[in-house]
FIPARO-175034 format. One line per 10 residues: number of its first residue (from 0); for each residue x, y, z of C-alpha. Coordinates in pm, 1 decimal, m for minus. Example, Ala and Ser with C-alpha at 12.3 -4.5 7.8 and 13.67 -1.06 7.14 Angstrom:
// FIPARO-175034
0	1230.0,m450.0,780.0 | 1367.0,m106.0,714.0
***
This chain:
// FIPARO-175034
0	640.7,5407.3,5569.3 | 545.9,5088.6,5387.7 | 761.7,5017.5,5083.9 | 567.2,4977.5,4763.9 | 601.4,4710.7,4518.4 | 737.6,4937.2,4259.5 | 1005.7,5057.9,4506.9 | 1101.4,4692.9,4562.4 | 1123.3,4630.2,4201.5 | 1317.5,4958.6,4147.2
10	1578.2,4854.9,4410.6 | 1614.1,4508.6,4278.0 | 1666.2,4629.6,3911.2 | 1926.6,4865.2,4039.9 | 2122.7,4592.5,4200.3 | 2061.2,4299.0,3934.1 | 2204.6,4370.8,3590.1 | 2061.3,4046.8,3444.4 | 1722.1,4107.2,3601.3 | 1705.9,4463.9,3461.6
20	1828.6,4342.9,3122.2 | 1560.2,4085.4,3085.9 | 1290.2,4325.7,3196.4 | 1395.2,4585.5,2957.8 | 1417.0,4339.0,2675.1 | 1063.2,4200.3,2789.7 | 922.0,4552.7,2766.0 | 1083.9,4595.2,2410.1 | 896.7,4282.5,2285.3 | 580.7,4386.6,2449.0
30	559.2,4114.2,2710.3 | 641.8,4297.2,3021.3 | 410.9,4295.4,3335.8 | 245.5,4611.9,3410.8 | 426.0,4669.9,3747.0 | 765.1,4595.0,3587.0 | 698.6,4840.5,3308.9 | 604.4,5108.9,3561.9 | 924.5,5047.4,3768.9 | 1139.8,5083.2,3440.6
40	989.0,5442.9,3409.7 | 1163.1,5554.4,3732.7 | 1432.1,5806.3,3668.5 | 1699.0,5636.3,3880.4 | 1703.2,5352.0,3627.0 | 1756.5,5566.0,3314.5 | 2118.9,5536.7,3324.3 | 2139.2,5168.7,3425.3 | 1897.8,5078.3,3138.2 | 2147.9,5235.8,2881.7
50	2405.9,5007.8,3018.4 | 2203.9,4704.0,2980.0 | 2112.1,4779.0,2611.8 | 2458.6,4862.8,2524.7 | 2549.1,4515.1,2629.1 | 2216.1,4371.0,2460.9 | 2308.7,4554.8,2144.1 | 2647.2,4393.9,2104.4 | 2526.4,4041.0,2176.7 | 2234.7,4076.8,1931.5
60	2471.5,4185.6,1657.2 | 2700.3,3894.2,1747.1 | 2421.6,3636.6,1707.0 | 2348.8,3786.6,1356.1 | 2705.9,3760.1,1266.5 | 2737.8,3391.4,1375.6 | 2412.5,3300.4,1185.9 | 2574.9,3475.8,879.0 | 2882.4,3272.1,901.4 | 2736.1,2938.8,994.9
70	2459.8,2912.1,699.8 | 2157.4,2937.1,924.1 | 1826.0,2905.7,762.4 | 1708.8,3216.6,605.1 | 1408.6,3256.4,835.9 | 1620.1,3236.8,1153.1 | 1864.8,3487.6,1016.9 | 1571.4,3726.1,945.6 | 1437.1,3692.0,1305.6 | 1784.5,3756.0,1443.2
80	1833.3,4074.5,1228.4 | 1488.6,4206.7,1315.9 | 1577.8,4141.6,1710.6 | 1901.4,4316.1,1673.3 | 1719.8,4621.0,1494.3 | 1477.3,4634.2,1787.8 | 1753.2,4640.6,2034.6 | 1945.8,4906.1,1851.7 | 1626.8,5115.9,1842.6 | 1567.7,5055.8,2208.7
90	1918.6,5144.6,2294.9 | 1899.1,5481.1,2100.3 | 1571.9,5575.0,2261.1 | 1704.3,5490.8,2611.0 | 2001.5,5713.2,2556.2 | 1765.4,5989.8,2447.7 | 1566.8,5948.1,2757.1 | 1864.2,5961.1,2982.5 | 1990.2,6284.1,2814.0 | 1653.2,6448.0,2854.4
100	1632.8,6352.6,3217.9 | 1976.7,6451.5,3307.0 | 1912.3,6801.7,3126.1 | 1583.4,6838.3,3304.5 | 1770.9,6751.9,3633.3 | 2041.7,6996.2,3577.2 | 1804.0,7274.6,3463.0 | 1590.7,7244.8,3772.7 | 1894.4,7328.6,4002.2 | 1874.5,7682.5,4096.4
110	2219.0,7857.6,4054.7 | 2305.8,8203.6,4169.2 | 2369.0,8420.7,3857.4 | 2676.8,8638.0,3850.4 | 2617.9,9010.8,3802.2 | 2570.7,9091.8,3439.6 | 2885.1,9335.5,3408.3 | 3095.5,9033.3,3535.0 | 2959.8,8793.4,3271.4 | 2993.5,9040.7,2985.2
120	3343.0,9139.4,3084.7 | 3437.8,8775.2,3109.4 | 3312.6,8728.3,2758.1 | 3451.2,9039.1,2628.4 | 3819.8,8980.7,2725.4 | 3855.3,8616.5,2860.2 | 4238.8,8644.1,2900.4 | 4219.0,8954.6,3094.6 | 3948.9,8846.8,3334.1 | 4108.3,8504.1,3379.8
130	4429.8,8657.6,3487.4 | 4259.4,8877.8,3733.5 | 4051.2,8583.5,3876.2 | 4362.4,8373.5,3898.9 | 4540.2,8637.1,4100.1 | 4233.5,8659.7,4346.8 | 4218.7,8278.8,4385.3 | 4593.1,8262.7,4448.2 | 4569.2,8543.7,4707.2 | 4280.4,8315.4,4856.9
140	4482.2,8016.2,4899.3 | 4545.5,7854.2,4551.5 | 4885.0,7693.5,4569.7 | 5150.0,7832.0,4328.5 | 5203.0,7620.6,4021.4 | 4845.8,7490.9,4004.3 | 4631.0,7533.5,3773.2 | 4500.1,7762.5,3528.5 | 4244.8,7899.2,3776.3 | 4014.5,8083.9,3535.0
150	3636.5,7988.7,3494.7 | 3665.3,7649.3,3323.8 | 3891.8,7514.0,3610.0 | 3704.7,7623.9,3930.2 | 3500.4,7308.7,3966.8 | 3814.9,7114.9,3948.3 | 4014.4,7323.7,4188.6 | 3709.9,7341.0,4439.0 | 3674.1,6960.0,4414.2 | 4064.1,6890.5,4476.0
160	4065.2,7131.0,4769.2 | 3771.3,6963.8,4910.5 | 3901.9,6610.9,4872.3 | 4265.7,6688.7,4950.4 | 4420.7,6470.8,5220.3 | 4155.8,6186.3,5140.6 | 4346.6,5876.6,5179.7 | 4311.1,5645.0,4842.7 | 4300.7,5278.3,4875.2 | 4625.5,5114.8,4756.9
170	4424.8,4964.1,4456.9 | 4289.0,5323.3,4359.0 | 4639.5,5472.0,4371.0 | 4776.6,5189.4,4148.0 | 4509.3,5276.9,3888.7 | 4561.6,5633.9,3919.9 | 4932.2,5621.6,3870.2 | 4995.6,5333.7,3617.1 | 5073.5,5411.5,3258.3 | 4804.8,5422.0,2984.3
180	4878.0,5070.2,2854.3 | 4858.4,4919.1,3184.4 | 4550.2,5093.5,3254.9 | 4382.4,4975.0,2943.5 | 4485.8,4610.5,3026.3 | 4320.9,4657.4,3355.2 | 4003.3,4751.5,3180.0 | 4020.1,4442.5,2973.1 | 4076.7,4219.6,3273.7 | 3768.5,4403.4,3431.9
190	3569.7,4275.6,3138.2 | 3696.7,3926.4,3077.3 | 3795.0,3802.5,3420.5 | 3645.6,3986.8,3728.2 | 3484.5,4338.5,3761.4 | 3714.2,4585.3,3934.5 | 3539.6,4763.8,4225.6 | 3772.1,5046.6,4229.8 | 3726.6,5196.6,3877.7 | 3412.1,5384.7,3982.5
200	3620.7,5565.7,4251.2 | 3632.1,5947.0,4203.7 | 4007.8,5955.8,4172.0 | 3998.5,5738.3,3849.1 | 3655.8,5751.0,3720.6 | 3737.9,6027.4,3454.6 | 4044.9,5796.4,3353.6 | 3809.2,5511.5,3341.1 | 3593.3,5694.3,3086.5 | 3860.2,5836.7,2872.8
210	4024.8,5488.1,2822.0 | 3713.4,5279.1,2793.4 | 3694.0,5345.9,2427.1 | 4043.6,5201.5,2372.3 | 3966.4,4891.5,2574.8 | 3640.5,4851.0,2349.2 | 3856.2,4877.9,2049.9 | 4064.2,4587.7,2148.6 | 3735.9,4401.2,2197.6 | 3665.1,4468.9,1846.2
220	4005.0,4364.2,1744.5 | 3938.1,4027.3,1911.8 | 3613.6,3999.7,1700.7 | 3807.8,4079.4,1381.6 | 4078.3,3821.9,1445.4 | 3812.6,3581.0,1508.9 | 3614.9,3662.5,1212.8 | 3931.5,3595.5,990.7 | 3974.6,3263.6,1141.3 | 3631.3,3144.4,1059.1
230	3635.9,3282.0,717.2 | 3969.4,3101.8,667.1 | 3823.8,2764.4,768.1 | 3609.7,2521.1,572.0 | 3238.6,2526.2,684.5 | 3270.7,2164.0,813.3 | 3548.7,2288.4,1073.9 | 3416.5,2624.4,1172.3 | 3228.3,2513.9,1482.5 | 3518.2,2582.7,1731.3
240	3615.1,2904.4,1563.3 | 3252.4,3024.1,1570.5 | 3254.5,2951.5,1935.3 | 3571.5,3181.2,1971.2 | 3376.5,3442.4,1775.9 | 3102.9,3401.4,2035.1 | 3347.2,3459.7,2328.4 | 3483.4,3773.2,2141.7 | 3139.8,3903.5,2130.1 | 3067.4,3838.7,2484.9
250	3390.1,4030.8,2593.0 | 3291.7,4318.0,2347.0 | 2959.4,4332.3,2510.9 | 3085.2,4351.7,2852.9 | 3335.4,4629.4,2738.8 | 3050.3,4825.4,2589.6 | 2842.4,4807.4,2897.9 | 3140.5,4918.4,3104.3 | 3218.4,5190.2,2882.5 | 2859.0,5318.3,2904.0
260	2883.8,5281.4,3283.9 | 3207.1,5499.5,3302.5 | 3033.5,5770.2,3111.4 | 2748.3,5765.1,3350.1 | 2999.6,5770.9,3665.6 | 3201.3,6058.3,3515.8 | 2876.2,6256.8,3444.4 | 2765.1,6203.7,3809.2 | 3108.5,6312.6,3927.5 | 3103.9,6628.6,3713.9
270	2752.7,6705.8,3858.9 | 2891.7,6685.5,4213.8 | 3203.0,6889.7,4121.8 | 2978.0,7152.8,3986.6 | 2769.2,7165.4,4305.8 | 3083.9,7210.3,4493.7 | 3134.9,7560.5,4346.6 | 2769.8,7660.4,4388.2 | 2695.4,7563.8,4738.5 | 2858.7,7594.4,5065.9
280	3186.3,7781.0,5161.2 | 3337.4,7723.1,4810.5 | 3042.6,7912.6,4656.9 | 3112.7,8201.0,4889.0 | 3473.7,8200.4,4846.6 | 3450.7,8194.4,4447.7 | 3183.0,8459.3,4458.6 | 3387.3,8688.6,4660.5 | 3706.5,8633.3,4428.3 | 3500.8,8693.6,4124.3
290	3367.0,9017.8,4265.5 | 3720.4,9115.3,4351.0 | 3855.8,8995.0,4019.0 | 3597.5,9242.1,3846.7 | 3738.3,9523.2,4042.6 | 4083.2,9427.3,3936.3 | 3988.6,9385.7,3568.9 | 3823.8,9737.6,3587.3 | 4153.8,9876.8,3701.6 | 4371.0,9716.6,3433.7
300	4118.3,9758.6,3148.5 | 3937.6,10079.3,3219.4 | 3843.1,10164.1,2860.2 | 3677.9,9826.3,2806.5 | 3527.2,9837.5,3147.9 | 3366.2,10180.1,3069.5 | 3215.7,10036.3,2764.3 | 3075.1,9726.8,2918.7 | 2931.5,9933.0,3215.6 | 2755.4,10148.2,2966.3
310	2622.7,9883.1,2755.9 | 2484.1,9691.4,3060.1 | 2315.3,9998.1,3192.2 | 2148.1,10065.0,2853.1 | 2040.1,9714.2,2835.0 | 1895.5,9662.4,3173.3 | 1676.2,9971.3,3122.7 | 1420.9,9753.0,2920.4 | 1538.8,9400.6,2934.3 | 1229.1,9169.0,3036.8
320	1468.4,8950.6,3252.2 | 1636.4,9213.7,3438.4 | 1464.1,9098.3,3758.5 | 1634.9,8749.2,3731.8 | 1988.3,8906.6,3643.1 | 1962.2,8882.9,3254.9 | 2060.8,8525.2,3281.4 | 2088.9,8470.2,2895.7 | 2196.7,8834.1,2790.7 | 2580.9,8823.7,2838.1
330	2654.5,8654.3,2506.6 | 2475.8,8889.1,2288.4 | 2599.1,9201.3,2473.8 | 2959.3,9083.4,2444.6 | 2922.7,9060.7,2068.2 | 2812.9,9426.4,2057.4 | 3149.2,9545.4,2188.0 | 3396.6,9618.6,1904.9 | 3750.3,9472.2,1901.0 | 3709.8,9203.4,2162.3
340	3761.9,8834.2,2167.6 | 3489.3,8574.4,2229.0 | 3523.4,8396.5,2562.8 | 3394.7,8074.5,2429.6 | 3717.7,7877.4,2451.1 | 3779.6,8018.7,2804.1 | 3456.1,7838.5,2914.1 | 3457.4,7521.2,2726.1 | 3576.6,7315.3,3000.3 | 3898.1,7188.1,2830.7
350	4135.4,7482.8,2799.4 | 4155.3,7405.4,2436.2 | 4235.4,7665.3,2143.7 | 3970.8,7798.3,1920.0 | 3877.5,7584.5,1636.4 | 4002.1,7738.3,1295.6 | 3722.2,7787.9,1051.4 | 3711.7,7832.7,682.0 | 3480.3,8081.3,538.8 | 3166.7,7931.2,408.9
360	3214.1,8070.7,63.7 | 3582.8,7949.7,14.8 | 3642.4,7571.4,m82.9 | 3934.8,7392.6,37.2 | 4158.0,7220.2,m233.7 | 4456.0,7005.6,m250.8 | 4649.9,7220.8,m496.0 | 4910.3,7038.0,m669.9 | 5059.0,7302.9,m890.6 | 5360.3,7323.7,m695.7
370	5487.8,6973.4,m739.7 | 5755.5,6857.3,m982.4 | 5645.4,6680.5,m1292.5 | 5808.8,6352.3,m1163.5 | 5581.1,6327.3,m864.0 | 5341.0,6032.5,m833.2 | 4990.8,6158.0,m690.4 | 4741.9,5917.3,m554.9 | 4422.9,5907.5,m347.6 | 4363.1,5674.5,m64.7
380	4046.1,5600.1,108.3 | 3913.3,5343.0,378.0 | 3590.1,5181.9,497.4 | 3502.5,5032.2,848.1 | 3240.4,4800.6,981.2 | 3038.0,4827.4,1290.0 | 3143.2,4572.4,1549.2 | 3466.7,4405.5,1406.6 | 3791.4,4598.8,1386.9 | 3833.1,4480.8,1028.1
390	3869.2,4756.0,772.0 | 3923.4,4802.8,410.6 | 4141.8,5046.6,218.5 | 4190.7,5132.3,m136.1 | 4400.2,5362.3,m349.4 | 4431.3,5479.8,m713.8 | 4713.1,5672.3,m863.2 | 4734.2,5941.3,m1155.6 | 4946.9,5672.4,m1352.9 | 4661.3,5410.5,m1346.6
400	4816.0,5221.4,m1062.0 | 4547.0,5087.4,m809.1 | 4552.2,4871.4,m511.2 | 4328.4,4757.4,m215.6 | 4361.7,4545.0,110.1 | 4239.4,4485.4,450.3 | 4377.0,4530.3,804.9 | 4244.9,4582.9,1151.7 | 4173.9,4937.3,1288.1 | 4026.3,5080.2,1613.7
410	3846.5,5372.7,1437.0 | 3782.1,5534.9,1095.5 | 4078.6,5769.8,1165.7 | 4329.1,5474.4,1206.8 | 4172.5,5314.9,892.7 | 4237.3,5619.0,683.1 | 4580.4,5628.9,792.3 | 4628.4,5262.1,734.9 | 4501.9,5342.0,359.3 | 4763.7,5636.9,317.0
420	5059.2,5442.4,452.5 | 4974.4,5122.5,238.4 | 4916.9,5315.0,m74.6 | 5235.0,5519.6,m19.0 | 5460.2,5210.3,31.2 | 5310.7,5030.5,m260.3 | 5391.0,5319.2,m475.9 | 5731.2,5379.5,m351.6 | 5823.7,5031.4,m412.7 | 5745.6,5094.4,m800.8
430	5912.2,5426.2,m815.9 | 6275.4,5435.7,m669.5 | 6322.8,5815.3,m697.8 | 6000.9,5993.4,m742.0 | 5827.7,6201.5,m480.5 | 5491.7,6052.6,m364.9 | 5202.7,6268.7,m280.6 | 4900.8,6109.3,m118.2 | 4565.4,6279.2,m87.0 | 4290.2,6180.9,152.5
440	3952.1,6333.9,260.1 | 4016.8,6260.0,608.2 | 4168.4,6578.5,786.4 | 4245.9,6383.1,1091.0 | 4446.3,6114.3,917.9 | 4647.1,6373.4,702.4 | 4731.4,6563.4,1026.6 | 4836.7,6243.2,1186.9 | 5070.4,6137.5,895.8 | 5212.5,6471.4,833.1
450	5284.0,6543.7,1202.7 | 5482.8,6191.0,1211.4 | 5652.2,6262.4,870.9 | 5766.8,6609.9,976.4 | 5890.4,6499.5,1314.8 | 6023.7,6162.5,1224.7 | 5855.6,6033.9,1558.0 | 5608.1,5760.8,1491.6 | 5491.3,5783.2,1856.1 | 5307.5,6104.5,1780.1
460	5067.4,5900.9,1581.5 | 5007.4,5635.7,1862.5 | 4698.4,5825.8,2004.0 | 4531.5,5754.2,1663.3 | 4711.5,5421.9,1569.2 | 4621.1,5181.3,1844.1 | 4697.7,4839.2,1692.9 | 5036.9,4697.0,1621.7 | 4986.7,4635.9,1243.2 | 4895.7,5006.6,1168.8
470	5204.4,5130.3,1376.8 | 5430.1,4891.8,1178.8 | 5317.8,5060.1,870.3 | 5377.2,5378.7,996.5 | 5744.3,5286.3,1099.3 | 5800.7,5154.9,756.9 | 5657.7,5468.1,584.1 | 5898.1,5699.0,806.1 | 6202.4,5542.9,651.0 | 6083.5,5721.3,331.4
480	5968.1,6047.5,485.2 | 6168.2,6279.5,276.2 | 5986.9,6141.4,m49.2 | 5636.4,6137.2,72.5 | 5365.8,6426.9,131.0 | 5019.2,6390.7,232.4 | 4746.6,6654.9,169.2 | 4369.1,6685.7,245.7 | 4120.5,6695.8,m45.1 | 3745.9,6737.9,m49.2
490	3582.2,6408.3,m77.8 | 3282.9,6269.2,m248.5 | 3233.8,6537.6,m516.4 | 3276.2,6303.3,m824.6 | 3664.4,6291.3,m881.6 | 3757.5,5966.8,m1050.9 | 4057.5,5889.0,m823.3 | 3870.4,5957.4,m514.1 | 3571.6,5763.8,m608.4 | 3788.8,5449.9,m720.1
500	3980.0,5456.4,m383.7 | 3638.3,5449.8,m215.1 | 3482.3,5183.0,m429.8 | 3814.7,4978.9,m370.5 | 3803.4,5038.6,23.2 | 3433.9,4927.1,35.7 | 3510.4,4611.7,m187.8 | 3800.9,4521.6,45.1 | 3580.9,4532.5,345.9 | 3306.0,4330.6,192.4
510	3575.1,4089.5,88.5 | 3740.9,4039.3,419.6 | 3404.0,4000.7,591.7 | 3303.9,3733.4,353.9 | 3017.5,3944.9,240.8 | 3117.7,3892.5,m130.7 | 3245.8,3577.3,m275.6 | 3593.1,3559.8,m455.5 | 3453.1,3540.7,m790.3 | 3194.4,3820.6,m746.9
520	3493.7,4028.9,m580.7 | 3698.0,3977.0,m907.6 | 3401.7,4093.4,m1126.7 | 3347.3,4394.3,m896.6 | 3715.6,4485.0,m934.3 | 3717.4,4472.1,m1295.5 | 3404.0,4694.2,m1306.3 | 3584.1,4963.7,m1093.6 | 3880.2,4946.4,m1319.0 | 3665.7,4994.0,m1626.4
530	3483.0,5283.0,m1461.0 | 3832.4,5446.2,m1383.7 | 3973.3,5389.4,m1738.4 | 3655.9,5556.2,m1894.9 | 3701.5,5904.1,m1708.3 | 4058.0,5908.6,m1578.1 | 4245.3,6241.7,m1645.0 | 4528.3,6443.8,m1501.1 | 4485.6,6548.0,m1143.9 | 4616.0,6902.3,m1161.0
540	4365.4,7018.7,m887.2 | 4202.5,6783.6,m659.4 | 3880.6,6924.9,m534.9
***
């Protein structure tokens, strides 16, 4: 069979990152040849295109930032910003195309539908059905001590059994077995020095995907440090520091591309894992175990099983989809059974606990009526940028004290924790004996700080606090843990202290990134303080 020109292009683009990126950007700018544009539409390139645009997106924003810091002509800066917007838009569109194609591919695969009674029983009582299935799988050869073998783990279980005994290359075993910090350092070397060919291996691809975000955060950390050095130098001496900023953006672009590639590799791995339990001998084994588990379930839960059976019989009498096994009816039927638990958490794939919900008609408040009169109450907030790890934080207290500053944060959650810690430490310095209560509208940050304070263990916060500066703040705060509380409050509803903290955080971010002059920053600070003074009042209940 003769290979068409489009097929040749598709193959070349699949193997040539630079060529693919150039073609994608040419298409974005409307200067792409017709045959190239046709090749780029091929489904096999949908994922790789998202990788190239993740890389191009960071580089485009880096060019804008360099131009901002080097006093480029306004017209050039305008063109660079327009280009960056086009790349960002193309990136979003490419990711939407990839998701649509993957969803269509997965939907097009025929899968056997379990009998309706089984699916309803599984939803009606997930714990009981999982226990029955676990016993059947164990009787069929599942080794003792592994894993939780209900529905959410079947793909992993089957895949592990299929690949058991495979000899891993030494480099793969090293990546699989090293600690988290060493793995992140390996990802940084992969981006900055030499691409690691073992990261896509099935044994480590999921770990690669989990830790890619941390590696990318360190790339943003380098950008933040380089930005600070540029802004600290006089314009005539900025060239070398601007070159260092370029290098940091280049590294971050590679990290962004590799992070996206890790997601694609993991998605492809999960598709193969799911196929393992729907085809071949594993599919037959699991089908038999599920049928036997249903019989075991019926013996242990006879009343529930009787209700399930009756409900299914009545439903199938007139269901339009009964010929196909009622593939979408089990959720609604299980909801009709009284006094049962939803099985959603048993099938969410991560074995997590149900998320606690708050009734829609109940607002949550940071109630402060239980505090002694001597307590000092303050609100903290934070602001983060797009590419750099630089963040701003601000706080305002009931007694009129305020503060703001900047640091480096890997995420908005880390930035909020920084704001809480910085505010608490500042207030503690000026109030030797008073208890200190910090309010924050980030539930994640409140949970992180509260857990660390209660346990006196800063390591519990390290999943959120990636950088050394924030970890140092937490270490300092824990020395005063008996005097400090943190509570959640509802944000952005017009409360003076919350709005003041937010305004100071945004001012701090603009100041540290050089987007406001020192004189303008001082005027903005005075304006914020006047606004607070005009409306401040006791914070008896922070809504």
